[in-house]
C-alpha positions as CSV (number, residue, x, y, z in Angstrom):
1,X,102.4,75.6,114.5
2,X,104.3,73.9,111.4
3,X,104.6,75.9,109.2
4,X,103.7,73.8,106.2
5,X,99.9,74.7,107.8
6,X,100.3,78.5,107.9
7,X,98.5,80.9,105.5
8,X,100.3,84.0,105.4
9,X,98.3,87.0,106.6
10,X,99.6,90.6,104.7
11,X,96.9,92.0,105.5
12,X,97.9,91.9,109.3
13,X,100.6,95.1,110.2
14,X,102.1,93.9,113.1
15,X,104.3,95.6,116.1
16,X,107.3,94.1,116.7
17,X,109.5,94.9,119.6
18,X,113.6,94.7,119.7
19,X,115.9,95.7,122.3
20,X,116.5,98.5,119.9
21,X,114.4,98.7,117.2
22,X,110.3,98.6,117.0
23,X,109.1,97.9,113.7
24,X,105.5,99.0,113.2
25,X,102.7,100.1,110.3
26,X,103.6,103.5,109.4
27,X,101.9,106.8,110.4
28,X,102.1,110.4,109.0
29,X,104.8,111.7,110.6
30,X,107.4,109.0,108.9
31,X,106.8,110.8,105.8
32,X,109.9,113.1,106.9
33,X,112.2,110.7,107.6
34,X,111.5,108.9,103.5
35,X,111.7,112.2,102.5
36,X,115.1,113.1,104.0
37,X,116.4,109.2,102.6
38,X,115.0,109.7,99.6
39,X,117.3,113.1,98.8
40,X,120.4,111.4,100.4
41,X,122.5,110.2,97.0
42,X,124.1,107.5,99.8
43,X,120.4,105.7,99.3
44,X,120.0,106.2,96.1
45,X,122.8,104.2,95.5
46,X,123.0,101.9,97.8
47,X,119.4,101.1,96.6
48,X,120.7,100.8,93.3
49,X,117.5,104.3,93.0
50,X,118.7,106.6,90.0
51,X,119.8,109.7,91.5
52,X,117.4,112.4,90.1
53,X,114.6,109.8,90.7
54,X,113.6,111.3,94.4
55,X,109.4,110.9,94.3
56,X,107.8,113.9,94.8
57,X,105.3,115.1,98.1
58,X,102.1,113.7,96.5
59,X,104.1,110.8,95.3
60,X,105.8,109.8,98.4
61,X,102.4,110.8,100.9
62,X,100.4,108.4,98.2
63,X,102.6,105.5,98.7
64,X,103.4,105.0,102.6
65,X,100.0,106.2,102.7
66,X,99.6,103.1,101.2
67,X,101.7,100.6,102.8
68,X,99.3,99.6,105.7
69,X,96.5,98.5,103.1
70,X,98.6,96.2,101.5
71,X,97.6,92.7,101.7
72,X,100.3,90.9,99.1
73,X,103.0,92.3,101.1
74,X,104.4,94.1,104.7
75,X,105.8,97.4,105.0
76,X,107.0,98.0,108.2
77,X,108.9,101.8,109.8
78,X,111.6,101.4,111.9
79,X,112.2,102.9,115.0
80,X,114.6,103.7,116.5
81,X,113.8,102.8,120.2
82,X,115.9,105.7,121.9
83,X,115.1,108.4,119.9
84,X,111.2,107.4,119.3
85,X,112.2,108.2,115.5
86,X,111.8,106.4,112.4
87,X,114.8,105.6,110.4
88,X,114.0,103.7,108.4
89,X,111.9,100.7,107.2
90,X,112.0,96.8,106.1
91,X,109.4,95.3,103.8
92,X,108.8,91.1,102.5
93,X,107.4,91.5,99.2
94,X,106.8,89.6,95.6
95,X,104.9,87.2,97.5
96,X,105.1,83.7,95.7
97,X,102.2,81.9,97.8
98,X,102.4,78.6,96.3
99,X,106.2,78.4,96.8
100,X,105.7,80.7,100.2
101,X,109.0,82.8,99.4
102,X,109.0,86.5,100.1
103,X,112.1,89.1,98.8
104,X,113.3,91.2,101.4
105,X,114.7,94.7,101.2
106,X,115.8,98.1,103.8
107,X,116.3,101.3,103.3
108,X,117.9,103.1,106.8
109,X,118.6,106.9,106.2
110,X,122.1,108.2,107.9
111,X,120.4,108.1,111.8
112,X,119.5,104.4,111.6
113,X,123.0,103.7,110.4
114,X,125.7,102.0,112.2
115,X,124.8,101.3,115.8
116,X,122.8,97.7,114.6
117,X,119.3,98.9,114.2
118,X,119.4,97.5,110.4
119,X,120.3,93.7,112.0
120,X,117.9,93.5,114.7
121,X,114.8,94.8,112.4
122,X,116.6,92.0,109.8
123,X,116.1,89.8,112.2
124,X,113.0,91.0,113.9
125,X,111.2,90.5,110.1
126,X,112.5,87.8,109.4
127,X,111.9,86.0,112.5
128,X,108.0,87.1,112.0
129,X,108.4,85.9,108.6
130,X,109.1,82.8,108.9
131,X,107.5,82.2,112.4
132,X,104.3,83.9,111.9
133,X,103.5,84.0,107.9
134,X,104.9,80.1,107.5
135,X,107.1,81.7,104.5
136,X,109.4,78.5,103.2
137,X,112.5,80.9,101.7
138,X,113.3,84.5,102.1
139,X,115.7,86.4,99.4
140,X,117.1,89.5,98.7
141,X,119.6,91.3,96.5
142,X,123.1,92.9,97.6
143,X,125.4,95.9,95.6
144,X,128.9,94.9,95.4
145,X,129.5,98.3,96.8
146,X,127.0,97.7,99.8
147,X,129.6,95.4,101.9
148,X,128.2,96.6,105.2
149,X,124.3,95.9,104.1
150,X,126.5,92.3,103.0
151,X,127.4,91.8,105.9
152,X,123.9,92.3,108.0
153,X,122.5,90.0,106.4
154,X,125.2,86.9,106.6
155,X,125.2,87.7,109.9
156,X,121.3,87.5,110.2
157,X,121.7,84.0,108.5
158,X,121.1,84.7,104.7
159,X,123.5,82.5,102.7
160,X,124.9,83.5,98.8
161,X,123.3,82.1,96.1
162,X,124.8,83.9,93.2
163,X,126.4,86.5,91.7
164,X,124.4,88.7,88.7
165,X,126.9,90.5,87.0
166,X,126.6,93.9,85.5
167,X,123.3,94.3,87.0
168,X,123.4,98.3,88.0
169,X,124.9,101.0,86.1
170,X,127.1,102.4,88.7
171,X,128.4,106.0,87.4
172,X,130.7,105.5,84.4
173,X,130.8,101.5,85.5
174,X,128.7,98.7,86.0
175,X,128.5,96.9,89.8
176,X,127.2,93.1,90.2
177,X,124.5,92.2,92.4
178,X,124.8,89.3,95.0
179,X,121.9,87.1,95.2
180,X,121.1,85.9,99.3
181,X,118.8,84.0,100.4
182,X,117.2,82.2,104.2
183,X,115.3,79.4,104.3
184,X,112.9,78.1,107.3
185,X,114.7,75.1,108.4
186,X,118.0,77.4,108.5
187,X,116.3,79.8,110.8
188,X,115.0,77.1,112.8
189,X,118.5,76.1,113.6
190,X,119.7,79.2,114.7
191,X,116.9,81.8,114.9
192,X,119.3,84.7,113.3
193,X,122.8,83.8,114.9
194,X,124.3,81.5,112.9
195,X,127.5,82.4,114.1
196,X,126.8,81.6,117.8
């Protein structure tokens, strides 16, 4: 079905299976992963979260306990197929229905890094966004001090659009964020492998 005729239905929380990861709705056992990730100073820095703003248990449980009921966004747990453990999340949010645009964000704990899990998770959720939800554009912001994430986004086909100057306080200084996006027509051409 052409993407112009697809109406995004974020109430459906799919399970997406790749070679290395499974993206699925959240379960209670995932809380330990996010509790640890939110307490990790590197995760706080890479996501632009204040280092002393880790949510308490009640807030964490309420947030992840409500993700599967959301009808205007898609939050999925990233599960490492080799271990069966939840290692993070991928999210399509800030849904703009008239323009069929969404924001993308991800969080991976230490157990999910440097093995290609993040790259595959991004490809799976972006592919779902274009092929099943009929999105036209998916955008994100990546901080200048996170070149690893920017490289993942480039490998999947996101294109830099511009720089938000000094958007985040980083210690005693400031850091920029690069705005990146990928369009449905670009995805249709390379399916998340622009370098082939």
